[in-house]
C-alpha positions as CSV (number, residue, x, y, z in Angstrom):
1,M,17.5,2.6,12.9
2,L,19.7,1.8,9.6
3,H,17.0,0.0,7.8
4,Q,14.6,3.3,8.2
5,R,17.6,5.3,7.2
6,I,18.1,3.4,3.9
7,E,14.5,3.4,3.3
8,Y,14.6,7.2,3.3
9,M,17.5,7.5,1.1
10,W,15.9,5.4,-1.5
11,W,12.6,7.2,-1.6
12,N,12.9,10.5,-0.2
13,S,16.8,11.6,-1.2
14,R,16.6,13.6,-4.1
15,R,21.0,13.1,-4.0
16,K,22.5,11.0,-6.2
17,P,24.5,7.3,-3.8
18,N,27.5,7.7,-2.6
19,V,30.2,5.7,-4.9
20,L,30.9,2.8,-2.7
21,L,26.8,1.9,-2.7
22,A,26.7,2.9,-6.6
23,A,30.1,-0.1,-6.9
24,F,27.8,-2.5,-4.8
25,S,25.0,-1.8,-7.1
26,A,27.0,-3.0,-10.3
27,V,27.6,-6.0,-8.5
28,Y,24.3,-6.7,-7.6
29,A,23.5,-5.7,-11.4
30,L,26.1,-8.6,-12.5
31,L,25.0,-11.4,-9.9
32,S,21.5,-10.4,-10.3
33,R,21.8,-10.7,-14.5
34,F,23.6,-14.2,-14.0
35,D,20.5,-15.8,-11.3
36,Q,17.8,-14.7,-13.9
37,Q,19.6,-16.4,-16.7
38,Q,20.3,-19.8,-14.7
39,R,16.8,-19.9,-13.5
40,L,15.8,-19.5,-17.3
41,K,17.3,-22.5,-17.9
42,R,15.2,-24.5,-15.6
43,V,11.7,-23.2,-16.9
44,V,9.0,-25.4,-15.6
45,K,5.2,-25.4,-16.8
46,P,2.9,-25.6,-14.6
47,S,0.0,-28.3,-15.1
48,I,-2.5,-25.6,-14.3
49,P,-2.0,-21.6,-15.5
50,M,-0.4,-19.2,-13.3
51,I,-0.5,-15.2,-12.9
52,S,2.4,-13.7,-11.4
53,V,2.1,-11.1,-9.1
54,G,5.2,-9.4,-8.6
55,N,7.2,-5.8,-8.1
56,I,10.4,-4.5,-9.6
57,T,11.0,-2.1,-6.6
58,V,11.7,-3.8,-3.1
59,G,9.0,-4.0,-0.4
60,G,5.5,-1.9,-0.4
61,S,4.2,-2.0,-3.2
62,G,0.7,-3.0,-2.1
63,K,1.3,-6.9,-3.6
64,T,-0.5,-8.6,-0.6
65,P,-4.1,-6.5,-0.8
66,F,-3.6,-6.9,-4.9
67,V,-3.3,-10.8,-4.3
68,V,-6.5,-11.1,-2.2
69,W,-8.3,-8.4,-4.5
70,L,-7.3,-10.6,-7.4
71,A,-8.1,-13.7,-6.3
72,A,-11.6,-12.5,-5.2
73,E,-11.9,-11.4,-8.8
74,L,-10.8,-14.9,-10.2
75,K,-13.5,-16.6,-7.9
76,N,-16.2,-14.1,-9.2
77,R,-15.3,-15.5,-12.7
78,A,-15.7,-19.3,-11.8
79,F,-12.1,-20.3,-11.2
80,T,-10.8,-21.6,-7.9
81,P,-7.6,-20.0,-7.1
82,V,-4.7,-21.2,-5.3
83,L,-2.2,-18.7,-4.2
84,L,1.9,-19.7,-4.2
85,S,4.2,-17.6,-1.4
86,R,7.4,-17.9,-0.9
87,G,7.0,-17.9,3.0
88,D,9.1,-14.9,3.9
89,G,9.8,-14.9,7.5
90,A,10.4,-18.5,7.8
91,N,12.9,-21.1,6.9
92,N,10.3,-23.5,4.9
93,Q,11.8,-25.1,1.9
94,T,9.4,-28.0,1.5
95,P,5.9,-26.4,0.8
96,H,3.2,-26.8,2.7
97,L,-0.5,-25.9,3.1
98,V,-1.2,-23.8,5.1
99,S,-4.3,-24.0,7.6
100,Q,-5.7,-22.5,10.6
101,Y,-3.4,-23.9,12.9
102,S,-0.1,-22.6,10.6
103,K,2.3,-20.3,12.8
104,A,3.4,-17.5,11.2
105,H,7.3,-18.9,11.8
106,E,6.4,-21.9,10.1
107,V,5.1,-20.6,6.7
108,G,5.7,-16.5,6.9
109,D,3.4,-13.7,7.7
110,E,2.6,-12.9,4.3
111,A,1.3,-16.5,3.6
112,L,-0.9,-16.4,6.7
113,L,-2.1,-12.9,6.2
114,L,-3.0,-14.3,2.6
115,Y,-4.6,-17.4,3.9
116,R,-6.8,-15.4,6.6
117,L,-7.8,-12.4,3.9
118,S,-8.6,-14.6,0.6
119,G,-10.3,-17.6,2.0
120,C,-8.3,-19.4,-0.6
121,P,-5.9,-22.6,-0.7
122,V,-2.5,-21.0,0.5
123,I,0.7,-23.3,-0.4
124,A,3.8,-21.7,1.4
125,G,7.4,-22.6,0.8
126,R,10.5,-21.3,-1.1
127,D,10.7,-24.5,-3.5
128,R,7.7,-22.7,-5.5
129,V,8.2,-25.2,-8.6
130,A,6.9,-27.9,-6.2
131,G,4.4,-25.7,-4.7
132,A,3.2,-25.1,-8.2
133,Q,3.0,-28.8,-8.7
134,L,1.0,-29.3,-5.0
135,A,-1.2,-26.0,-5.7
136,A,-2.9,-28.5,-8.9
137,D,-4.3,-30.3,-6.0
138,Y,-6.5,-27.4,-4.8
139,G,-7.3,-25.2,-7.9
140,D,-7.4,-24.7,-11.4
141,I,-5.6,-21.4,-11.3
142,I,-2.0,-20.0,-9.5
143,I,-1.5,-16.9,-8.2
144,L,2.4,-16.8,-7.8
145,D,2.9,-13.2,-5.1
146,D,6.3,-11.8,-5.5
147,G,7.0,-13.9,-8.7
148,F,8.5,-11.1,-11.5
149,Q,11.7,-12.4,-10.7
150,Y,10.9,-15.9,-10.2
151,R,11.5,-16.6,-14.0
152,Q,11.6,-20.6,-13.0
153,L,7.9,-21.1,-13.4
154,E,6.0,-20.2,-16.7
155,R,3.4,-17.7,-16.1
156,A,0.1,-16.8,-18.4
157,C,0.2,-13.2,-17.3
158,D,2.9,-11.2,-15.4
159,I,1.5,-8.5,-13.6
160,V,4.1,-5.7,-12.1
161,L,3.4,-3.1,-9.4
162,V,4.5,-0.1,-8.7
163,P,4.0,2.0,-5.6
164,S,2.9,5.5,-5.9
165,E,5.8,7.0,-5.2
166,G,7.5,5.3,-8.3
167,I,10.8,4.1,-8.5
168,G,12.2,6.4,-5.7
169,N,15.9,7.5,-6.8
170,G,15.8,5.2,-9.4
171,G,19.0,3.1,-8.2
172,L,19.8,-0.3,-8.3
173,L,20.4,-2.4,-4.8
174,P,21.6,-1.3,-2.3
175,A,22.5,2.1,-3.9
176,G,18.3,2.4,-4.6
177,P,15.4,0.4,-4.3
178,L,15.2,-1.3,-8.1
179,R,15.9,-5.1,-8.0
180,E,16.1,-4.7,-11.8
181,P,16.8,-2.1,-14.0
182,L,13.4,-0.5,-15.8
183,S,14.1,-2.4,-19.1
184,A,12.9,-5.9,-17.3
185,L,9.4,-4.1,-17.7
186,G,9.4,-4.9,-21.0
187,R,8.5,-8.9,-20.3
188,A,5.5,-7.6,-17.8
189,D,2.1,-7.9,-19.2
190,L,0.8,-5.5,-16.9
191,I,1.9,-2.5,-14.9
192,V,-0.2,-1.8,-12.1
193,R,0.5,1.8,-10.2
194,S,-0.6,1.5,-6.6
195,G,-2.1,4.7,-5.9
196,S,-3.9,7.7,-7.2
197,S,-4.2,8.4,-11.0
198,G,-1.7,11.2,-10.9
199,F,1.6,9.2,-11.1
200,K,4.5,10.1,-13.6
201,P,4.4,7.1,-15.8
202,I,7.7,5.1,-15.9
203,S,7.5,2.9,-19.3
204,E,5.9,3.1,-22.7
205,Q,2.8,0.6,-21.8
206,K,-0.8,1.3,-20.5
207,E,-0.2,1.7,-16.4
208,W,-3.5,0.3,-14.9
209,V,-4.5,2.1,-11.4
210,W,-5.1,0.2,-8.1
211,S,-5.3,1.1,-4.7
212,A,-5.4,-0.3,-1.4
213,K,-6.4,2.7,1.1
214,A,-6.9,2.8,4.7
215,G,-10.2,2.1,5.8
216,L,-11.3,1.2,9.5
217,L,-9.6,0.2,13.2
218,R,-11.2,-3.2,14.1
219,D,-10.4,-4.8,17.4
220,W,-9.1,-8.6,15.6
221,M,-9.4,-9.9,19.4
222,G,-12.7,-9.0,19.7
223,P,-16.3,-9.7,18.1
224,G,-15.4,-7.9,15.1
225,D,-17.7,-5.0,14.6
226,I,-16.4,-2.8,17.6
227,L,-14.3,0.3,15.5
228,L,-11.6,2.7,17.7
229,E,-13.2,5.9,18.1
230,A,-10.5,8.4,16.4
231,S,-10.6,10.9,19.6
232,R,-7.9,9.0,21.5
233,P,-4.3,8.9,21.1
234,V,-2.3,5.7,20.2
235,H,0.3,3.5,19.9
236,L,1.5,2.4,16.7
237,V,3.4,-1.0,16.3
238,T,4.7,-1.6,12.6
239,G,7.0,-4.4,11.3
240,I,6.9,-3.6,7.7
241,A,8.4,-1.6,5.0
242,R,8.1,2.4,4.6
243,P,6.0,2.5,8.0
244,W,5.6,6.0,7.6
245,R,2.9,5.3,4.8
246,V,1.0,4.3,8.4
247,L,1.8,7.1,10.5
248,K,-0.1,9.3,7.4
249,D,-3.1,6.9,6.9
250,L,-3.7,6.9,10.6
251,K,-3.4,10.8,11.0
252,E,-5.4,11.4,7.8
253,L,-8.0,9.2,9.7
254,G,-7.8,11.8,12.4
255,Y,-6.1,9.2,15.1
256,E,-3.1,10.7,17.0
257,V,-0.1,8.7,17.0
258,A,1.4,9.5,20.2
259,E,3.8,6.6,20.4
260,H,5.0,4.3,17.5
261,S,7.2,1.2,17.8
262,S,9.0,0.1,14.6
263,F,10.7,-3.1,14.2
264,A,12.3,-4.2,10.8
265,D,10.0,-5.8,8.0
266,H,9.2,-9.3,8.6
267,H,9.9,-8.9,12.4
268,A,9.2,-12.2,14.5
269,Y,7.9,-10.7,18.1
270,S,8.8,-12.3,21.0
271,T,6.9,-12.5,24.4
272,Q,9.5,-9.7,25.7
273,D,8.3,-7.6,22.8
274,I,4.3,-8.2,23.9
275,E,5.0,-7.5,27.2
276,E,6.6,-4.3,26.6
277,L,4.1,-3.2,24.1
278,L,1.5,-4.1,27.3
279,Q,3.1,-1.4,28.9
280,S,1.7,1.6,27.1
281,H,-1.6,2.6,28.4
282,K,-2.7,3.8,24.9
283,S,-4.6,1.8,22.3
284,I,-2.2,-0.7,20.4
285,V,-2.8,-0.1,16.7
286,T,-1.3,-2.1,13.9
287,T,-1.6,-3.7,10.7
288,A,-2.8,-7.0,9.5
289,K,0.3,-8.3,8.4
290,D,1.7,-7.8,11.8
291,A,-1.5,-8.7,13.2
292,V,-0.9,-12.4,12.1
293,K,2.1,-12.5,14.4
294,L,1.0,-10.8,17.2
295,L,-2.3,-12.8,17.5
296,P,-0.8,-16.0,18.5
297,L,0.9,-14.0,22.0
298,W,-1.7,-11.5,22.5
299,P,-3.6,-11.8,25.7
300,A,-7.4,-12.5,25.2
301,D,-8.5,-9.6,27.1
302,K,-6.6,-7.0,25.5
303,P,-7.9,-5.2,22.0
304,L,-5.7,-5.6,19.2
305,W,-6.3,-2.8,17.1
306,V,-6.1,-3.5,13.0
307,L,-5.5,-0.8,10.3
308,E,-7.9,-2.5,7.6
309,Q,-8.0,-1.5,4.3
310,Q,-10.3,-1.2,1.3
311,V,-9.5,-1.4,-2.2
312,E,-10.3,-0.1,-5.4
313,A,-9.4,-0.9,-9.1
314,Q,-9.5,0.8,-12.6
315,Q,-12.8,-0.5,-14.7
316,G,-11.5,-3.6,-16.8
317,L,-8.3,-4.7,-15.0
318,A,-9.9,-7.7,-13.5
319,D,-10.9,-8.7,-16.9
320,Y,-8.1,-7.8,-18.7
321,C,-6.1,-10.1,-16.5
322,T,-8.5,-13.0,-17.6
323,R,-8.2,-12.5,-21.0
324,K,-4.5,-12.8,-20.9
325,V,-4.8,-16.0,-18.9
326,Q,-7.3,-17.1,-21.6
327,E,-4.8,-15.7,-25.1
328,H,-2.3,-18.2,-23.1
329,A,-4.2,-21.0,-22.5
């Protein structure tokens, strides 16, 4: 598929992008700089402190599990966090409070996943200035998901996640995975590397380490305590950026991925997709992000095995985030 070929070029190719892509990158850089300048003219300060969690590369840096982890750490420190999401995968300008009855096509798959995993109020909508105003009714601190480029909202702490792969080929979109030049990292309060500690630094700042590792395969259609044995072949279903990470995780856990149905990031699953997947005689395995979209369509009597994650953070990271917020107050 085209998107997979592009992703591979960004993250695995050592060759320079062709001249056409490089030209498009130059145009993208000009448009992006103009957009950032316009946003800075309309900066709004939320009525409660806000932490932004974003990235400088496209997709797959672990923002969702990091936001869930950070929300839990803030709750442990007597905060009441509210999560603010753009609602990718939905066409929703007006912010809404996510509930147990919300659908992925209404609020976005990531917003729904944040609601399920965090236990916090989640506001979803493209107008995140209005979302920040609404968030103040439900808590005392905001975590803005995917907010590094959304500079219309003033933040008390700006966190940028960088994946374990680093910055890929180092090119700006569409020649590479960078949303902004590396110099943009200068405005970040924290740079967090999502992966092992054996990375090559990409900035002069201190780079913290945080990781979300593959955990257990659990049936989300069942009682919750049934785990899938590693001896049987599985059929993997993904609609995420960089699905080869999940393939690698499953193999390391001892599972044989006999089949793999790969869809584009934020794919909206249909009843036809479900029917075709259920024709497989192997156990269906997917990610948590995909599961929240599959669950409403999935038969109650069919297991849906979800690869859950376990997180680890460098000691002192959560305290440093909290201190940055307090210094801004």
